[in-house]
DRENKOLVO-719669 format. One line per 10 residues: their letters; for each residue x, y, z of C-alpha. Coordinates in steps of 0.5 Angstrom, whole numbers, plus 500, padded with zeros to 3 digits. Example, Ala and Ser with C-alpha at 12.3 -4.5 7.8 and 13.67 -1.06 7.14 Angstrom:
2
as> 525/491/516; 527/498/514 $
! end
This chain:
291
xxxxxxxxxx> 280/158/117; 280/163/112; 277/168/118; 283/166/122; 288/168/117; 285/174/115; 285/176/123; 292/174/123; 294/178/117; 291/184/120 $
xxxxxxxxxx> 295/183/126; 301/184/122; 303/177/124; 309/174/119; 306/170/114; 311/164/116; 308/164/123; 301/164/120; 303/158/116; 306/155/122 $
xxxxxxxxxx> 300/156/126; 295/153/120; 299/147/120; 299/145/127; 291/147/127; 290/142/122; 294/137/125; 290/138/132; 283/137/128; 286/131/124 $
xxxxxxxxxx> 288/128/131; 281/129/134; 278/126/128; 283/120/129; 282/119/136; 274/118/136; 275/112/131; 275/105/133; 281/102/130; 279/095/134 $
xxxxxxxxxx> 275/094/128; 277/098/122; 285/100/121; 287/106/118; 288/103/111; 281/101/111; 278/108/113; 282/111/108; 280/105/102; 273/106/104 $
xxxxxxxxxx> 273/113/105; 268/115/100; 263/110/103; 264/112/110; 262/119/108; 255/117/106; 251/118/113; 247/112/112; 253/108/112; 258/112/116 $
xxxxxxxxxx> 264/108/120; 258/104/124; 256/101/117; 263/100/114; 264/096/121; 258/092/120; 261/090/113; 268/088/115; 264/083/120; 260/080/115 $
xxxxxxxxxx> 260/074/112; 257/073/105; 257/067/101; 256/067/093; 253/061/090; 255/061/083; 261/065/079; 258/066/073; 254/072/069; 251/074/076 $
xxxxxxxxxx> 256/072/081; 262/076/077; 259/083/078; 256/081/085; 263/079/087; 267/085/085; 262/090/088; 262/086/095; 270/085/095; 270/093/093 $
xxxxxxxxxx> 265/095/099; 270/091/104; 266/085/106; 270/082/111; 269/074/109; 266/072/102; 265/065/100; 265/063/093; 261/056/091; 263/054/084 $
xxxxxxxxxx> 264/048/081; 265/050/073; 270/051/069; 271/057/064; 268/056/057; 270/061/051; 262/062/051; 262/065/058; 267/071/056; 261/075/053 $
xxxxxxxxxx> 258/076/060; 263/073/065; 268/079/066; 272/076/071; 275/071/066; 279/072/060; 281/068/054; 287/065/057; 283/062/063; 279/058/058 $
xxxxxxxxxx> 279/051/061; 281/053/068; 277/052/074; 272/059/075; 273/058/083; 281/059/083; 281/064/077; 276/068/081; 279/068/088; 286/070/085 $
xxxxxxxxxx> 283/076/081; 279/078/087; 285/077/092; 288/082/087; 283/087/087; 282/087/095; 287/083/099; 284/086/106; 278/081/104; 278/074/107 $
xxxxxxxxxx> 276/069/101; 274/062/102; 273/057/096; 268/051/095; 269/048/089; 263/044/089; 256/044/087; 251/046/093; 246/041/093; 242/037/099 $
xxxxxxxxxx> 248/033/101; 252/039/103; 248/046/103; 247/046/110; 254/045/112; 256/050/108; 251/056/108; 251/056/116; 258/059/116; 255/065/113 $
xxxxxxxxxx> 250/071/114; 248/073/108; 247/068/102; 247/070/094; 243/066/089; 247/067/083; 245/060/080; 242/059/073; 237/053/075; 231/052/079 $
xxxxxxxxxx> 233/046/082; 239/049/085; 235/055/087; 230/051/091; 236/047/095; 239/054/097; 232/057/099; 230/051/103; 237/051/106; 236/058/108 $
xxxxxxxxxx> 229/057/111; 232/052/115; 238/056/118; 234/063/118; 239/066/113; 237/071/108; 237/069/100; 239/075/095; 236/072/089; 237/074/081 $
xxxxxxxxxx> 236/071/075; 236/074/067; 233/072/061; 234/076/054; 233/083/056; 230/082/063; 233/081/070; 230/080/076; 232/081/083; 229/080/090 $
xxxxxxxxxx> 231/078/097; 227/072/100; 227/069/107; 229/076/110; 226/077/117; 221/071/116; 219/074/109; 216/071/103; 221/065/101; 223/063/094 $
xxxxxxxxxx> 218/058/094; 212/063/095; 215/067/089; 216/060/084; 212/054/087; 215/048/085; 209/044/083; 207/049/078; 214/049/075; 215/041/075 $
xxxxxxxxxx> 215/041/068; 219/047/066; 226/048/065; 230/055/065; 232/056/058; 240/057/058; 243/063/055; 246/058/049; 239/056/048; 235/063/047 $
xxxxxxxxxx> 241/068/048; 243/074/053; 245/081/052; 252/081/056; 251/087/060; 244/085/063; 248/080/068; 252/086/070; 246/090/071; 242/085/075 $
xxxxxxxxxx> 248/083/079; 250/090/081; 243/091/084; 244/084/088; 250/087/091; 247/093/093; 241/089/096; 247/085/100; 250/092/103; 243/094/105 $
xxxxxxxxxx> 242/088/109; 248/088/112; 248/096/114; 241/096/115; 239/101/111; 234/103/105; 228/099/103; 230/091/102; 227/088/097; 223/083/101 $
xxxxxxxxxx> 216/081/099; 218/085/093; 221/083/086; 224/088/082; 223/086/074; 228/091/070; 228/091/062; 234/094/059; 231/094/052; 225/098/054 $
xxxxxxxxxx> 228/102/060; 222/099/064; 223/098/072; 217/094/075; 216/092/082; 211/086/084; 209/084/091; 210/077/093; 205/073/097; 207/070/103 $
xxxxxxxxxx> 205/063/104; 206/060/111; 207/053/110; 213/055/105; 217/056/112; 215/049/115; 221/046/112; 225/041/116; 230/038/111; 233/038/104 $
x> 230/034/099 $
! end
């Protein structure tokens, strides 16, 4: 545009006319840009809101459209679920389900950043929905104020494309995993312990399942220690949950290397990152019902 301006100046064209021509040139370029956009899926407001994401070549308009059309269920709105929910709603996921039955306790506030002191004693699901709706009213939110178990998981999970396991106990993880295997849904998993966080994606396109990573028969006498028993640095679930949200976005937009068959172990005390391979066990895919 600078070259055109210099040329017009050399032709002794008045400055006001140059500005007038530049203005209409910009309008023409903007119109051409808008014409090629598909407003059937993304509105002008959404294109504006998610503009920084759309600018990334690996995402682009098509990737943002995929995010809008996606349905993600986050099971657990605690330490891991809070950052997952915040970043997924900011990214423009079309529909997010929140499955959480617990109430806010004062000890949660050190790491569960969706809640404040005035929320103690209230249902996490209600508080989370209200705050997330304020963060992005363009996303459809659905609440499941219950514990996902063998009696209800199949009916709940079947409505969503990607399942996020943000729970804190092995029993729930096995149920979620088995439901995902039966329904053919990818399961984004995260777990935290003291200074360590674990992130993986199970059952992605027939890949290893949670049972391949953590066989139940080897852990039948093991109970995951809770933060109240061993302690937990508050920023750890924030970091781990952000990684989980990133995997969800990559799965939906079909970009990058998915952590399928891999487990990422991060240690924020020593600043170490290790990647482990999960061996696929074929019989773990032969699940027909929930126990």
